[in-house]
N, C-alpha and C positions, 0 to 999 in steps of 0.2 A: 438543463444543466445549470444555467445561471440562477434559476429559481431555487435550486437545491443549495447553491452557495449562499444566496441571500437568506434563505430560511434557516440555515444552520450556522449563520454568522455568530449568533448569540448562544448557540448550544454548546454545552461543555462536553458531553458524551452522547453518542447515539448507538442504537443497537447495530450489531454486525449485519443483521438482515437488512435494515434500512440502508446502511452504507453500501452493501453489496448490490442492492437494487440500483443505486445511483452509479456505482462503478460499472455495472453491466451496460447502462445507457451510454456512459462515456466510451466504453470499449466498442459499442455499436458504431459510434461516430468514427472512432479510429479505424475500424474494419472497413468503413466506407472509403476512407483515405488510403489504407494500406492493403486492403484485400487479404489474399492468402499469404502476404509477406509478413503478417502479424498472426502468430498462433497463440491463443490463450487457453489455458487449462485451469480449471477450478476444482479443488478437492477440499470441500468444506462439509463436515458432518452437520446435518440439520440440527442436532442437539446444541450446537454452538451458536446458532443464530440469535439467541436471546442475550448473548454476552455483549459487552460494550467496548467501543473503541472511540478514538478521537475523530470528530467529523473531518471529512475530506482527506484523511491520512492515506487511504487506499488509492484515491485518485491521484494525489500528489506523487506517491511512490510509483504508481504505474506510469504516470507522465514522465518521470525521470528515466524509466526504462526506455521509452520511445525517444526521448530527447538526446540521450547519450550513446545510442547504438544505431547502426545501419540495419535496414530491414529490406531485403530483396527477395526475389523469387528463388534465387540460388541459395541464399542464406537468410531464411526467415528468422525474425526475432521471435523467440519463444518465451512467453511469460507465464509463470505458474503461481497461482495463489493457493495456499494450503494451510491447514491446521492439522498437525499430526495428533493422533489420539493421545490423550492425557497431557497435552501441552497447553501452556497458557500464553502461547505466542501465535500470531498469524504471520505467515512468511510470504513475501513476494520475491520471486527469484526470476532472473533472466539470464540467457546465454550472453556472454560478453562479445560484442561485435563493435568495438569502438569506432566512432566516426573518424575519418582521416583528418579533416580540418575542423575539429571541434573546439568550442569555446571552453575555457577552463571552468570547472564546476565551482559554483559559489556555495553550495551546500545549504542554501537558504531554506529550501523545502524541508530537508531532513532536520535542520536546526529548529525550524518552526514546530515540527511534530515532536521533537525531543522536549522542547520547552512546555508544550501543552500537556504531554504525558507526565512530565515531572510534577505537575500540580496534583496529579491523582495517585501516582504510584512511585515507588522506589525502583521498580523493575525498569531496566534500561532498554533503549532501542538498540538493537544489535545490527551492525552493518558488517557483512562478511564478503570478502572478495578473494577467491582462490585462483584468479586469473582465467578461469573458464566460466564460472557463474558468479553473478552478483546477487546477494540476498540482503533483504531488509526484513528483520523480525521485530514486530511490535506487540506489546502486551495486549492480551484480550482480558478485559476486566469482568468480574462477576456482577457488579452493580455500578450504578452511576454516582457513587459516593467516593470521597477521598479515602484511599487505602494505604497511604504512606505510613510507615512504621512510627514516624514522629507524631502522627495525629492519633494514634491509638492509646 
């Protein structure tokens, strides 16, 4: 995990496939800690794996799911990663089970992801909270070049 962080420190974008491989390793570590209290589902069409995203964005977003919610045998934390057909966003969603004595969120992780994406695209990071589920949607880019409208 640390090697991935160090190796991608200077990378601007990585393929979704590469980032998913590292996310799965991170989830494996979390499953050792939480067992069946953490349920992960992945719905990613293999045709999307060559698309690009910001490095560590999936891990940071997944980490937020675990950090801000309880996860018990009676109430497992359910996290889903998906890209719906014909969509240009990857979505990480979780059922909301807020911690009783939680620290106030600083939003540092999401702000960091927003700033890094802003360099490449005008597409926004979307954060949706309907009181039942929390979702973060991040753009999936076609290549590793800047695609902002101001640079065209």
